[in-house]
N, C-alpha and C positions, 0 to 999 in steps of 0.2 A: 150240385153235390156229387162228389165222387161215390161210386157204389160201395167202396170200402168203408165209408163213414157210417153206414147203417148195417148193423148185424142183428140177427135174430137168435134168441136163446130158446131152447125147447126143454122144458122141465121133463124129467129130473136131471138132465145132463147140463152141468154148468159150462159156460163158455170159458171160464177162467178157473180151472180146477185147483191151481196153485193157491188160490185165496182160501179155499176150504182146508187144504192140507197144511197151510201155514198158521192155522189158528193155534194160539198158545195153549199148551196143555195145563199150565199153571195159571190160576186166576190172578196171581200176583203180577203176572206179566201181560194181562189182558186188558189193561187200561182202566181209566176212571170215567164213569158216565154220570152226569147230573141230569135228572129228569125234572123239569120245571113246569108246574101247572097247577090246576085246581082252583076252586073257589068254594064258598060256603055251600053252594048248591050241587057240587059235583067233583068227584076225584076218580071216577072209574077208569078213565084213560091213563091216569098216573099209575094206578094199581096194576092194570093189565100190562102196560109197557114195562113196568118194573119186573113183573113175573116173566115176560117174554125175554127180556134182556138177560135175566139170571139163568134161564133155561139154556140160552144160546152160549153162555160161557163168558159174558162180560165180567171184567175183573171186579172193581168196586163200583157199586151203584148207590147213588144217593138221591132220594126224592126231596125236592125243595118245594114247600107248600106254604100257603098262608096259615098263620097260627090259629085261625078260626076252626081248622080241621083237626086240631090236636086229639080230640076225643072220638074222631070218626074213622081213622085209618085202620085197616085190618092188620093183625099181628104179622102177616106175611111180609110186610114192608118193614124191614129191620133197621135200615139206615135212613133216617129222616132229619131234615133241618126245617124247622118252622120259623118263618120270619113274619114280621109285622103285617097285619091285614088292616084294610080300611073298613069303613062303615058298610060298604057294599059286599064285603067278603072276599075281595081280591087282594093282590099285593099292594101295600101302602107305599107311598113315596118315601117314607122313613125307612123302608126295608131295603132301599137301594144299596147302601154299603154292604149289608150282609149278602145280598143277591150277587153283587159283583165279586165278593170274596169267595163265595161258594162256587161261582162259575170258574174263577181262576184255579180252583183245585182240580177241575175236570179237564180231561182230554177232549171230550165231546159233550156238548150241551144239547139236550133235546127239549125244545119248547113244544110240549105235547098238547097244549090247549086246555079246554074246560076252564078258561080264564075269565069268561064273561066279557062284557064290553065296557070295562072300567078305564077311565082316562088315566088314573094313577098307575095302573098296571101297564098300560100302553107306554107311559113315560119311562117306567122302570125297564121295560123290554127294549125300548129305543136306546137307552143308555148302555144296556148289555150289548146291543148290536155293535156299538162303536168302541167299547172298551175291552171286550173279550176277544182274544185273538186265536182261539182254538176253533175246531169244527163246530158249526152251529147247524142243527137240523130243526126246521120249523114246519109245523103242519097244523091241520084242522083250524080251529078258530083263532089260534095264535097268528096265523097268516093274515086273517082279517083285522086283527087288532093292530098289526103293524102296517096296514095299508098306506098310511100317510107317509111312510118312509120307504116305500117300494124302490125308489131310485137308489137309495143307499144299500138296500138288501141285494139287489141284482149286481151291484158293483163291488160287493164284499167277496173276497176270496174265502175259501173253506166254508161255504154256505150251501146247504141243500134245502130246497123247497119241495115239499111233498104236497101237491095241490090237486084239487078237483079241476075238471075242465073249466067250470064256471070261474073258479079262482084264477086260473091261468088267463082267461079272457080279461078279467079285471086288472091283473098284473100288467098285461100288455098295454091296457088303457092308461094305467097310472104312470107308466114310464114313457108313454107316448111312442110306443113302438109301432111303426107304420105297417102293421099287418093285422088283418081282421080274422079272428078265429070263429068258426061256426060249428055247431054240434053235428052238422051234416057233412062236414068236410072229410075227404078221404084220408086214410092214415098216412099215405105218402106225402100229402100236402103238409100235414102237421109235422111230420118228420123233417121235411125240408125247412120249414119255418124255425123249428127248434134247433136245427143244425146251425142256421145263420144267427139265431138269437144267442146261443151259447158260444159262438165265436166272438160276438160283440161284447158279451158280459161274462164274467168268471163264475157266476152262479151255476149250480147244478140243479136241473129240473127233473122231478119225478111226477108223472101224471098218468091218467088212465083215459083211454079213448078207444072205442070200437073193440072192446074186450081185450085190449092190449095194455099191459103195463109198460111204461116208457121211461127211460132215463136218458138225459141229454147232458153232456159235459164236454166242453172245449170242442164243440162241433161234431162230436161222436155220438151216435145214437144206438141204443140197444132196445129192442122190443121183445116182449114175451107174452104169449097168450095167457090170459089170466081170468079165472072164473070166480074169484072170491073178492070182489071189490069192497065188501063190508069190512074186510081186514084193513083196508086203506083208511076208511072213514072212522074206524075204531081206534086207529093209531098203532095197530100191530105192525104194519109195514114200516112205519117210521121207527119203531123200536128195533126192528131187525136192521134197518139201514144204519141207525146210530151205533148199534153193537158191532157190525162189521167194519165200520169206519174206525173203531177203536184200535183194531190190530192191522189196519191197512190205511193209515192216514195219508200216504202219498199216492194211493191208487183208488180214488173215489169212484171212478166209473166201474172198475173191476169189482170193487167191494160191494157197491150198491147192486150191481147186476147179480152177483152171487147170492146176495141176501134175498133175492126174489125166489130162489129155490127153497121150497118149504117141505119137501119130502125127505 
């Protein structure tokens, strides 16, 4: 790996200041974001990512949820689309046409999780994966729900996976990538592997290892020291990533890197 392929960002100074400066001042020009997730037992990640995206300046934001949650959502979520739920409280197979139509409206779709382990929801998301052509950001348990189609995920362009290290290990196993990841491996080893992986596949990877937030895209790696991993697991990081992709769709590495700056 060439030394120029790995760069480090130090908060609060962004590596790519133009990304922040070019943020649209008018919401009407700041893109459309669909946040998809939730089930009858939870919607907190949907609500929090909606709030984060709004604060960052995302244009239009629409939460897409199972209709079993109609009476549960807080009033702060003002734009919602409820689609058919199944007996388990997740997205129903019958909801697929509405889900695909809602996704087609958006510039970026964020699969935020809290979806449970429902097979019908998995089937709906798998269809979304193949029919939606915009940017797709997948995180938390939505990654696990789509494990069976991991080869399609990593081969899809305009796709960002925000994963734990354990999820990254499983991803490599599911696509039969000939590298073994261990929690004890040095950061440089992981950087080199992600460099090669993202040359092989068009997917963008965001993960966390040894107190470093890492983004890998087309063989380029950016790392940043990060001491708030709970923001990743709650979905806040994914909401930031999706929002920055709205107004920088052709520069995913730069947009995602800049979204790491939280101050």
